[in-house]
N, C-alpha and C positions, 0 to 999 in steps of 0.2 A: 355251540357256545353262544350265549346271549350277546346282544349289542353292548350292554353295560360291561360284560366281562371283556369283550374286545377292546373297549375304551380303556379299561383298567390295565390290560396288557400293553396297550400303547403308552400309557402313563409310565408303567414300569420301564419300558424300553427307553423312553425319553429321559427318565431320571438316571438310568444306568449310563446312557450315552453322555449326558451332560456331566455327570460326576467323573467319568473317566477312570475311576478306581473302584475297588470292591465296596459294596454297600451291604450292611447287615440286613438280614431278612426282616428283623423286627422294625427297622426304619422304613423298609419298603412297604411292609404291611400297614404301618401307620399312615403313609402317604395315600394309599388307596382305600384306607379305612376297612380293612379286612383282617381276619386272623392269619396267623403264619401258615397254617395248612393250606388255606385257600390261595394265599399269595404264592406258595411253593407250586401249587398246581398250575397257576397262571404262568409262572416262570417256565415250568416244564413245557407248557403249550407253546410258549414263545420260542423255546429251543427247538421244538418240533417243527415250527414254521421255518426256522433257519435251515434245518436239516432237509426239509422237503424241497426247498428251492435252491439247494446247494449254495447257500449264502456264504460270503467271505467272512461273515461275523458268526461268532459262537458265544454262547452264554456259559461262563465257567463258574462252578460252585467252589468256593474256598471256605471250608469249615461252615460257618453259619452266615456266610456272605456270598454275594453274587457280583460278577463283573462281566461287562461286554468285552470280548477280545477278538482279535483276528484269528482265523484258523491257522494252525501251525503249518499246514501244507502250502500256504501262500507266503511263507517266510522269504523264500528266494526272490519272489516278485516284489515284495516290500523293500528288500535291500536295494533293488535297482532304483527305486524312486528316492530313497534316502541318500544314496551315493550320487545321484544326479546333481550336477552343479546347479546352484541357485541362479534363477534368472531375475534380474533387476529391471524394473521399469524406471530408468533414469531420465527424468525430465530435464529440460534445459536448465532450470533453476538448480536441480540437484547436481548436474554436471558442473555448472559454474562454481557452486560451493565446494564440491569435491576437488576441483582444479585448484582453487585457492588454498585449501588445506594441504593438498599434495605439494604444491610449489612453495608455500610460505611457512610450512610447519616448523615448529609448533606455533599455533595461531589461536587467538581467542575469538569468541563469537562477535565481540565488539569490533575487532579488526576486520572480520569477514563482512559485517554489516557496512563498515566504512568503505570497503573496496567495492562491494556490490551496490551500495546506495539504498538497499532495502533490508528489512529484517531477514535473518537467515534461520530463525528459530525452527520453523517447520522443516526446512531442508536438512539442518543439522540432525534433528531428531530422526528423520527418515534414514539418513546415512548411518547413524548409530544403530538403528534397527537392522539395516543391511549388513552390519559389521564391517563397513568399509572405512569408518573412522572410529577413533576411541579417545578417551581422556588419557593424556600422556603426562599430566602434571598440573601445577598451578603456577601462574605468573607471579613473580615477586613485585607486586604492585598493589595499591589500595584495593581491598575487596578480594584479593587473591583469585582473580578469574581463572577459570578452567582453560587449560591449553589443549588443543586438539591436534591429532596427527593421524596418519593413515595406519592401517592394520596389515597383517600378512594376507588377510582375505582380499584386501585391495590389490596387493601385488599379484596374487593368484588370478583374480578376476580380470586384470588388465594385461596378464601375461608378461610381467616384468620381474626380474630377480631382485632388483633393488631400486631405490628412488633415483639413483644415478642413471638408470636406464630409461627414465622418463624422457620423452622427446622435448627438445627445446624449441621455443617459437623461432621462426626464421628471423633474420637480421632486421627486416623492415618492421615486423611486429614488435620486436624488442625495442627498436628505436622509438616507435610510437608510444610504447608503454613508458619508456624513460622520460619522454617529453611530457606525457600526461602527469607523471609523478612529480617532475620538476615544477610544472605549473601548479599542481596542488600544493606543493611545499611552498611555492612563492605566495600563493593566496593565503596560506596559513600564516606566513611571516607577515604579510600585510595586515592581517587581522590582529596579530599580536602587537604590531606597531601602532595601529589605530587605538587599540585598547589601552596601550601604554601612554598615550598622549593626554 
């Protein structure tokens, strides 16, 4: 097989891998600028390559389309990875944000921003991606901001049956939090008084 044919085979493989679904042979032929007969021969050669090296990938023909698939004999092995629990890389920022949602829910992004003192946009998006938090409604306030809460996946991931099983901070930590909250409330009251004068 010529160098150009090998390049076209690689293009076909890349297209099929990227699409992830069946692609009509007419479209594949168009991509490599060949007729359908030549394209079919290149696809057969690609399948032969997979067979010769006992690849986990197979090329499946579906009527006049082709699709890259995993070989059926590896199904049991694939099930193991699909059933494996997801692992999360939870940074300090993500953990802080998740803690606020867990203990204060339902809570808005603005409320999280206020507690953390920085924008929570990235952290919230990552936690949504991980399915640890979700939208639980809208706050009855101007703009109807989204309310966030934890998911069942959160409970499974942290090994708790319900939110009431979450550990409570010890008495010293709770006292410090209360003091900080009172100071914040006092500062806000002072600001309101100053503005009112």
